[in-house]
C-alpha positions in Angstrom: 23.0 18.0 17.2 19.9 16.1 18.4 17.5 15.9 15.7 13.8 15.0 16.1 12.0 13.6 13.0 8.3 13.0 12.1 7.6 10.6 9.5 4.7 8.4 8.3 6.1 4.7 8.7 9.2 3.1 9.9 9.4 -0.2 8.4 12.3 -1.5 6.4 9.7 -4.1 4.6 7.3 -1.4 3.5 6.9 -1.1 -0.3 6.3 2.4 -0.2 8.2 3.8 3.0 11.0 1.5 3.1 13.5 4.2 1.8 12.7 6.3 4.8 14.3 3.4 6.9 17.7 3.8 5.1 17.4 7.8 5.3 17.1 7.4 9.0 19.9 4.9 9.3 22.2 7.2 7.3 21.2 10.4 9.2 21.7 8.7 12.6 25.4 7.7 11.3 26.3 11.3 10.2 29.2 12.7 12.3 27.4 15.7 13.3 24.2 14.1 14.5 24.6 13.0 18.3 20.9 11.6 18.5 17.8 11.2 16.5 14.4 10.6 17.8 11.7 9.5 15.3 8.0 9.7 15.8 6.1 8.0 13.3 2.2 7.0 12.6 3.1 3.4 12.5 6.1 1.2 13.0 7.2 -2.2 11.5 10.2 -4.2 11.4 13.5 -1.8 11.9 17.2 -2.3 12.5 18.6 1.2 13.2 21.6 2.4 15.3 21.7 2.7 19.0 21.4 6.4 18.7 18.0 6.3 17.1 15.0 6.0 19.3 11.7 5.5 17.5 8.2 6.1 18.9 4.9 5.1 17.2 1.4 6.7 17.4 0.1 3.1 17.3 -1.6 2.8 14.1 -0.1 -0.8 13.5 -1.9 -1.6 17.0 -5.3 -0.5 15.6 -5.3 2.8 17.7 -8.0 5.4 16.6 -7.1 8.9 15.7 -7.6 10.3 19.4 -5.6 7.5 20.7 -2.7 8.3 18.1 -2.7 11.8 19.1 -2.5 11.1 22.7 0.2 8.8 22.1 2.1 11.6 20.0 1.9 13.8 22.9 3.3 11.2 24.9 6.1 10.4 22.4 7.1 14.4 21.8 7.0 15.5 25.4 10.2 13.9 26.8 12.4 14.7 23.8 11.4 18.1 22.3 13.2 19.9 25.1 16.5 18.4 24.0 16.0 18.7 20.5 18.0 21.2 18.5 16.0 21.0 15.0 12.4 19.3 14.2 12.6 17.8 10.8 9.1 17.0 9.3 9.2 14.3 6.7 6.5 14.8 4.0 3.2 14.8 6.1 2.5 18.4 7.3 -0.1 17.3 9.6 2.6 15.9 11.8 4.5 18.9 11.8 1.3 21.0 12.5 0.6 18.6 15.7 4.3 19.4 16.9 3.8 23.2 16.3 2.9 24.1 19.9 5.8 22.3 21.3 8.4 23.7 18.8 7.1 27.1 19.3 7.3 26.7 23.3 10.8 25.3 23.1 12.0 27.5 20.2 13.0 24.5 18.1 13.4 25.5 14.5 11.4 23.4 12.0 12.6 22.2 8.7 9.9 20.5 6.3 10.8 18.0 3.6 7.9 17.9 0.8 7.8 16.4 -2.7 4.4 16.4 -4.2 2.6 18.6 -6.6 -0.5 18.9 -4.3 -0.5 22.4 -2.1 -2.9 22.0 0.8 -4.0 24.4 3.5 -1.9 22.1 6.0 1.2 22.7 3.6 0.8 26.3 3.6 0.3 26.7 7.3 3.5 24.4 7.9 5.2 26.7 5.3 4.4 29.7 7.6 5.7 28.0 10.6 9.0 26.4 9.2 12.3 28.1 9.0 13.1 26.2 6.0 11.5 23.9 3.6 13.6 21.3 1.6 12.6 19.4 -1.6 13.8 17.1 -4.0 13.4 19.5 -7.3 12.1 22.7 -8.1 9.0 20.9 -9.6 8.4 19.2 -6.6 7.2 21.9 -4.4 4.5 24.3 -5.7 4.7 27.4 -3.5 6.8 30.2 -4.2 9.0 30.7 -1.3 12.1 32.4 -0.3 12.4 29.4 2.5 12.9 26.9 -0.2 16.2 24.8 -0.6 16.4 22.1 -3.2 18.4 19.2 -2.4 17.8 16.3 -4.7 16.7 12.9 -3.9 18.7 10.6 -1.9 19.4 7.2 -3.5 21.2 4.5 -2.1 23.7 3.8 -5.1 25.4 1.1 -3.1 22.3 -0.9 -3.1 20.9 0.2 -6.2 23.8 -0.6 -8.6 23.8 -2.5 -11.9 24.0 -6.4 -11.9 27.6 -8.0 -12.4 25.8 -9.9 -15.3 22.9 -8.1 -17.2 19.8 -10.1 -17.8 19.2 -11.2 -21.4 15.5 -11.4 -20.9 13.3 -8.7 -22.6 11.6 -7.6 -19.5 10.1 -4.1 -19.2 9.3 -2.8 -15.8 7.1 -0.1 -14.4 7.3 0.7 -10.8 4.8 2.6 -8.7 1.3 2.7 -7.0 -1.8 1.5 -9.2 -2.9 5.0 -9.7 -4.2 6.9 -12.8 -1.4 9.3 -12.6 0.8 6.5 -13.6 -0.8 6.1 -16.9 -0.6 2.2 -16.8 -3.5 2.1 -19.5 -1.1 3.9 -22.0 1.7 1.2 -21.2 -0.7 -1.7 -21.7 -2.0 -0.2 -25.3 1.8 0.3 -26.3 2.3 -3.5 -25.1 -0.3 -4.6 -27.5 1.2 -2.8 -30.4 4.9 -3.9 -29.3 3.9 -7.6 -29.1 2.0 -7.3 -32.4 5.3 -6.6 -34.3 7.4 -9.6 -35.5 10.2 -10.5 -33.3 8.7 -8.9 -30.1 6.4 -11.8 -28.9 8.7 -12.6 -26.0 8.6 -9.1 -24.4 7.2 -9.2 -20.9 6.0 -6.2 -18.8 6.1 -6.2 -14.9 4.0 -3.6 -12.9 5.4 -3.4 -9.3 3.1 -1.6 -7.1 0.1 -1.9 -4.8 -3.5 -0.4 -4.8 -4.1 2.8 -3.0 -7.1 3.9 -0.5 -8.2 6.5 -3.1 -8.8 3.9 -6.0 -8.6 0.5 -4.2 -8.6 -2.9 -5.9 -11.2 -1.8 -8.3 -8.8 0.2 -10.3 -6.3 -2.8 -10.3 -8.9 -5.0 -11.8 -9.7 -2.3 -14.4 -5.9 -2.7 -15.6 -6.1 -6.3 -15.7 -9.3 -6.2 -17.6 -7.8 -4.0 -20.2 -4.7 -6.3 -20.5 -7.2 -9.1 -21.4 -9.4 -7.0 -23.5 -6.0 -5.9 -25.6 -5.0 -9.7 -25.7 -1.8 -9.1 -23.8 -2.7 -10.8 -20.4 0.2 -13.3 -21.0 2.7 -10.6 -21.5 1.6 -8.3 -18.5 2.3 -9.4 -15.0 1.0 -7.4 -11.8 3.3 -8.0 -9.0 1.8 -6.1 -6.3 3.7 -4.3 -3.7 7.4 -5.3 -3.6 9.3 -4.6 -0.3 11.7 -1.5 -1.0 14.6 -3.6 0.4 14.1 -6.0 -2.6 13.5 -3.6 -5.2 17.1 -3.6 -6.5 16.9 -7.1 -7.2 13.9 -6.5 -9.6 15.5 -3.7 -11.5 18.4 -5.9 -12.1 16.3 -8.4 -14.0 14.8 -5.8 -16.3 16.0 -4.6 -19.6 14.3 -1.2 -19.7 12.0 0.6 -17.2 9.1 3.0 -17.8 7.7 5.9 -16.1 4.9 7.7 -17.3 4.1 10.1 -14.7 3.7 13.9 -15.8 6.1 16.7 -14.9 6.1 17.4 -11.1 9.1 16.1 -9.4 11.8 13.6 -9.6 10.1 10.2 -9.1 12.6 7.9 -6.8 11.5 4.9 -9.2 13.1 6.4 -12.1 16.2 7.5 -10.4 16.6 3.9 -8.6 16.4 2.5 -12.3 19.2 4.7 -13.4 21.1 3.9 -10.4 20.9 0.2 -11.4 22.2 1.1 -14.9 18.6 0.6 -16.7 17.6 2.6 -19.5 14.1 4.4 -18.5 11.7 5.8 -20.7 10.2 9.0 -19.2 7.4 11.6 -19.8 8.5 13.8 -16.8 10.5 16.9 -18.1 12.3 17.1 -14.8 14.7 14.2 -15.9 15.6 16.0 -19.2 18.9 17.3 -17.7 19.8 13.6 -16.7 19.0 12.1 -20.0 21.5 14.3 -21.7 22.0 13.4 -25.1 19.9 10.1 -24.7 16.8 12.3 -24.3 15.8 11.6 -28.1 15.6 8.0 -27.2 14.3 8.1 -23.6 12.0 11.1 -23.3 8.2 10.7 -24.2 6.9 14.0 -25.2 3.3 12.9 -25.1 1.2 10.0 -24.0 1.1 8.3 -27.3 1.0 4.4 -27.2 2.5 4.1 -30.5 5.4 6.3 -29.7 6.1 4.4 -26.5 5.9 1.0 -28.5 8.5 2.6 -30.7 10.8 3.7 -27.9 10.7 0.2 -26.2 11.0 -1.4 -29.6 14.3 0.4 -30.4 15.9 -0.4 -26.7 15.0 -3.9 -26.8 16.4 -4.4 -30.3 19.8 -3.3 -28.9 22.4 -5.8 -27.8 22.6 -6.0 -24.2 26.2 -4.5 -24.1 24.8 -1.3 -25.8 22.1 -0.9 -23.2 24.6 -1.6 -20.3 26.8 1.3 -21.9 23.7 3.5 -21.8 22.7 2.6 -18.4 26.3 3.1 -17.1 25.9 6.8 -18.3 22.8 7.3 -16.4 24.2 5.7 -13.4 27.2 8.1 -13.1 24.8 11.1 -13.5 22.5 9.8 -10.5 25.6 9.2 -8.4 26.8 12.7 -9.0 23.6 14.5 -8.2 21.4 12.2 -6.3 23.2 9.9 -3.9 22.1 9.5 -0.6 25.0 10.2 1.3 25.3 13.7 -0.5 21.7 14.5 0.4 22.3 13.8 4.1 25.1 16.0 4.1 23.3 18.8 2.5 20.3 18.2 4.9 22.6 18.4 8.2 23.8 21.7 6.7 20.3 23.1 6.6 19.8 21.9 10.2 23.2 23.8 11.2 22.0 26.8 9.5 18.5 27.1 11.1 19.9 26.3 14.4 22.5 28.9 14.3 19.8 31.5 13.0 17.4 30.7 15.9 
């Protein structure tokens, strides 16, 4: 089959979208995919199979909205006629821009979407699409008979445990600097933790860049809070880390933390688990993966004292015990969220909508 994919960015070095480069590579290598054309808003460094052709709307060249739309039309015109399926990856707006082409040439649309927000654009794409695919029931909030839950796709070959686990008591938090990540609670918990005897060597690393919505001012707010609570020497802000380097960072940590509310399966949590890293979470979506370990790893409320207790308990364990727990979590991620499994399920969806058009 020939697939036309729309996505925001193709760049193996990007800290947010770098995973999409791996998805494209694996999709192109699937035995039932003959050619993969990708149209993206902006393009960076990439290294993809010869069966992949990438065209950019030109944001990386400083193009404005009208020029981007023109570049999109130029890119889609020569490939839509040969496409068997149109795959919209995350951004509904791109799929809407392609809708007249898809309808004219009777190309079925499959839309991937994982976000708690429901917009008018999403509703319109939902009406247009033959199928909507998502990572978990919580990550798509419209009721729909078109919905298929596929799970996330984690490259468990790259994200795997280190041969020799680190002895350092490093707690890692991964994600953009945004209020929904609740880093304030993590900083407050750090102040309580390092005040306890025997925990003065604990470090917290936060890996993530600022967002257009909140900007650098929010990052400075978090750094100011760390100074105010007397833990600026314990909390380090790493900024955006390229996705291709994240597995190395996970392997250096003893524990990871993710305080996002329930609303989908955050990839950072799954990547942590794939690297054999125990992770303290607040999101109920992960309870089935935590299994019997939920009592130690799940945080039912945003309570700095309870979070400090969870971290103190895990950091007190010998490395071998944390390694054994991490190994059990990794096996569950491999069973349900491995990237090759996701790509196989996605291709099956493509075949179903192609057969039904």
